[in-house]
N, C-alpha and C positions, 0 to 999 in steps of 0.2 A: 807833570803829574805822573806821578808812577802806579802801575797795577802791580799789586801783589796777590799770589796765589797760597793757600793751606790746603797740604795735605797731610794723611795723616799714614803714620807708617807704624806697625810691630817690629817691633827685634828683640833679640835676647844675646845672654854671654854668659859661659860660665863662672865668671871672675866678679863682674858686679855691674850695677845699673847705670854708671856712668861710661861702662865698656861697651853697654848695651845702646846706651845714646849715641855714642860713639860710632859704634858699626851700624845705626840708622841713618847717621849723615853720608856714613862711608859709601853703603849701598844707593842711597837716594842720589848722591852726586855721582854715581855712573850715569843716569839717564836726564839729571834735574840739573840746570845750569843756574847761576847766580842763586844759591841759598843764602839767605839773610840772617836767619833765627832759627832757632827750635825749641819747642815748648814741651816739656816732659807731662805729658797730662795723666798719666798713671803708673805705677808700678807693681810688681807682684812677682813673685817667685814660684819655682818648683821645688818640692822639699821631697825627698830620698832618704831613707832610715835615719831621720832626725835631723839631716843636713841640707842646707840648701845645695840644690845641683844646677840651677839654672835662674838667672835673674833676667826678668822680662818688663820692657818700657813700650808703652804707646805714646808717641812724640808725635806733635806736629810741627810740621816744618814748613817755615814760610819762605818764599822764595819770590823775586821779582821778573814779571813776565816783558818781554823783549818785544 
């Protein structure tokens, strides 16, 4: 039987939500091993001068506990 754990990470990107999610995985993988999946729970954006300046995601990351 495997034990899985879920953590929540907030990440951002100036280029898009997909890149923000990739940034979340990249940052989490620096200290968390055996990442199995991610679920984008929420996404939002910062608007400056009528344009999106930053894309933000709230990601749930699932990993296997060894």
